N, C-alpha and C positions, 0 to 999 in steps of 0.2 A: 682887665682880664677878658679875654674873648670866649665865647660859648664854643663847645665842641662843633656845633654845625657851622659856625662862622669860620673856624679854622679849616674844617673839611672844605667848604666851598671856596676858600681862598687859596687851598692847595690843589683843587681840581676845577680849572676854569671850564672844562666842558660840562661838569655838572651844574656849575653856576650858572652858565649860560641857558641850560635846559630848564632850571628852576626859575630863571627871570622870565623866560618864554612863557612857562606855565602860569607864573604870578600875573604877568601882563593880561593874559587870556582870561584868568580869573577875575581880575579886577574891572574888566570890560562888561562882566555880566550884568544884566539889567538889575538883578536883585541886589548885587553888591553896590552899584551906583545909587540905588535908591536908598540902601542902608546909610551909605555915607552922606548923602545929601540931607536926610532927615536928621542925622547927628550933628552935622555942621548946622542946620538951621536952629535945632535946639539949643546948641552952644551959643549961637548969636542971640537967641531969645534970652537966655540965661545971662548973657553979658560977659561970657568967659571965653569967647573966641578971639584968640590972637592976642590976648592981654599978658601973656606969659605968667599966668597964676598957677599953672602945674595942674589944672583941673581938666576932667574930660566928662562928657556925657556917656553913660555907659547903659546898654540895655539890661533889663532884669528879666528874670524867668517868666514872670506875668505878663510881659509884653511892653511894659512901660519903660521909663528911663530915670536914672539917678545920676546925680553929679558926684564924681569921686576923683581921687588923684590919678593923673596918668600912669604912674608906675604900677599900681595895683590893678587898674583896668587892662592896660596892655599885656600884663605878665600873666594874666589868670589862666589862660588856655595854652601857654607855651608848653610844648613837649608832649602835649596829649594828642593822641589821634583816636 
C-alpha cells in the first residue's frame, strides 16, 4: 500500500522532479553530509553497517546515539513539519 505522498508524486511528474531537485540540494549541505558520515561511522563501529540486521544508529535528543530498528528510526518524523 502506497502512501498518499507517493501516489501524489507518481501522478504529478513535475512536482516529483521539483522535489527531487530540492532533496538533491538538501543532501549536499555540509551539515547533512557530516550527519550521514557520523552515523555511518557509528554503524561501522557497532558492527551493524551492511550486515542486514535491520538496525540503525539514531540520534537522541541529548546529542548522543542509540541503536534501534530501521523502521522505527526512519518513520519517527514522517509527516511532521
